[in-house]
C-alpha positions as CSV (number, residue, x, y, z in Angstrom):
1,M,125.7,64.7,129.4
2,T,126.5,62.2,127.1
3,R,126.8,62.1,123.2
4,R,126.4,59.3,120.4
5,V,127.7,59.3,117.4
6,I,125.8,58.6,113.9
7,S,127.6,57.4,110.7
8,S,126.2,57.3,107.3
9,G,128.8,54.6,106.2
10,S,129.9,57.4,104.3
11,G,133.6,57.3,103.1
12,F,133.9,60.7,104.0
13,E,133.5,60.6,107.7
14,R,136.2,58.2,108.0
15,D,138.5,60.2,105.8
16,I,138.1,63.7,106.6
17,G,136.8,62.5,110.6
18,Y,133.4,63.8,111.3
19,A,129.8,62.0,112.0
20,R,126.9,62.3,110.2
21,A,125.7,63.3,112.9
22,L,126.1,64.0,117.3
23,V,123.2,63.7,119.6
24,S,123.4,65.7,122.7
25,G,120.5,65.2,124.9
26,A,117.8,66.4,123.0
27,W,119.7,68.0,120.5
28,V,120.7,65.9,117.2
29,F,123.4,67.8,115.2
30,V,124.0,66.7,111.4
31,S,126.9,67.9,110.0
32,G,126.5,69.3,106.2
33,T,125.5,66.9,103.7
34,T,125.5,66.5,100.0
35,G,123.2,64.9,97.3
36,F,125.6,61.2,97.6
37,D,123.6,58.2,97.4
38,Y,125.9,56.9,100.1
39,A,125.5,53.6,99.1
40,A,126.7,53.6,95.9
41,M,129.0,56.8,96.1
42,T,127.3,58.5,93.1
43,I,126.0,61.9,92.7
44,V,123.6,63.5,90.1
45,D,124.3,66.5,88.1
46,D,120.9,68.1,89.0
47,P,120.5,70.5,91.5
48,A,117.0,69.9,93.1
49,A,117.4,65.8,92.5
50,Q,120.9,66.2,94.8
51,A,118.3,68.4,97.3
52,R,115.7,65.6,97.8
53,Q,119.1,63.0,98.3
54,A,120.6,65.0,101.1
55,L,117.3,64.8,103.0
56,G,116.8,61.3,102.5
57,N,120.4,61.6,104.2
58,I,119.5,63.6,106.8
59,A,116.0,62.6,107.0
60,A,118.4,58.6,108.0
61,A,120.4,60.1,110.6
62,L,117.6,61.6,112.2
63,A,115.8,58.5,112.2
64,Q,118.8,56.7,114.0
65,A,118.2,59.4,116.7
66,G,114.9,59.3,117.5
67,A,113.9,62.3,115.1
68,S,112.5,63.2,111.8
69,L,112.3,66.2,109.7
70,T,109.3,67.8,111.6
71,D,112.3,68.1,114.3
72,V,114.2,70.3,112.6
73,V,114.7,73.8,113.6
74,R,117.5,75.3,111.7
75,V,119.1,74.4,108.7
76,R,121.6,76.1,106.7
77,Y,121.5,75.5,102.7
78,I,125.1,76.3,101.3
79,L,125.6,76.4,97.2
80,P,128.1,77.1,94.7
81,D,126.2,78.9,92.2
82,R,122.9,81.0,94.0
83,A,121.1,80.5,90.9
84,D,120.8,76.9,91.7
85,F,118.6,77.2,95.0
86,E,115.2,78.5,93.6
87,P,114.8,75.2,91.5
88,C,115.3,73.4,95.0
89,W,112.5,75.4,96.9
90,P,109.3,72.5,95.7
91,V,111.8,69.9,97.5
92,L,113.0,71.8,100.5
93,R,108.5,73.2,100.9
94,E,108.1,69.6,100.7
95,A,110.3,68.6,103.3
96,F,109.8,71.4,105.6
97,G,106.4,72.6,104.5
98,A,104.3,72.1,107.3
99,S,106.9,72.6,109.9
100,P,109.5,75.2,108.9
101,P,112.6,75.8,110.7
102,A,115.0,78.8,110.7
103,A,116.7,78.9,107.4
104,T,120.3,80.5,105.6
105,M,121.6,79.8,102.6
106,I,124.9,80.9,102.1
107,V,126.7,80.6,98.6
108,A,130.5,79.2,99.1
109,N,132.4,76.3,96.8
110,L,131.9,72.5,98.5
111,F,134.2,70.1,98.5
112,D,133.8,68.3,95.3
113,P,132.8,70.6,92.1
114,R,129.8,68.1,91.8
115,M,127.9,69.0,94.4
116,R,125.5,71.7,94.0
117,I,124.2,72.0,97.6
118,E,124.7,71.2,101.0
119,I,122.7,70.8,104.0
120,E,123.2,71.1,107.4
121,A,120.3,70.8,109.9
122,T,120.2,71.1,114.1
123,A,116.8,69.1,115.1
124,R,115.3,68.8,119.1
125,R,114.0,65.2,119.6
126,P,110.5,65.3,120.4
127,A,110.1,65.3,124.3
128,R,109.3,61.5,125.6
129,A,106.5,60.4,128.2
130,P,108.0,58.6,130.7
131,A,107.3,54.9,130.7
132,A,105.3,53.6,133.2
133,P,106.9,50.9,135.5
134,A,106.9,47.4,134.3
135,T,105.0,46.2,138.0
136,A,102.6,49.2,137.0
137,M,98.7,47.9,137.1
138,T,95.8,49.6,135.5
139,K,92.5,49.9,137.6
140,V,89.2,50.8,135.4
141,F,86.3,51.9,137.2
142,C,83.3,51.1,135.9
143,F,80.1,52.8,137.5
144,F,76.6,52.3,136.5
145,F,73.9,53.8,137.2
146,P,70.3,52.1,137.5
147,K,68.2,53.9,134.7
148,K,65.5,56.1,137.0
149,Q,61.8,55.0,136.5
150,A,58.9,57.1,135.8
151,S,56.9,58.2,138.8
152,P,53.7,56.8,138.7
153,P,50.7,58.8,137.4
């Protein structure tokens, strides 16, 4: 089975030595992702805004893998302060409400004290129908049935 590494370009990935996501067959494993805007390497203080940014980062990795948030089957939320979890619920409901995954919330310290939430996700890519061969021809059959005429009286 082939493995494909997906990177967000974050310096954390390079410095620590991990992948933002890893594709293995139909599975996509997204590493714990925080609310950093990786393009600017900035983070806001609000936990709900961090959750929204983290989910955007996760969605970008999933898109590179051929999946989306609706394909997520398992999430783990890690927060240093349990009181920050409830303010994130509306954001999480918006992201996963239509297709809720199994979930766990863990209270633990994070790498940087500015990080208020980290989200880890596992997704299963949708099955793809096999493509038709390039030389395949489509046949269209049309059947015409004559109108039934009324019998003479």
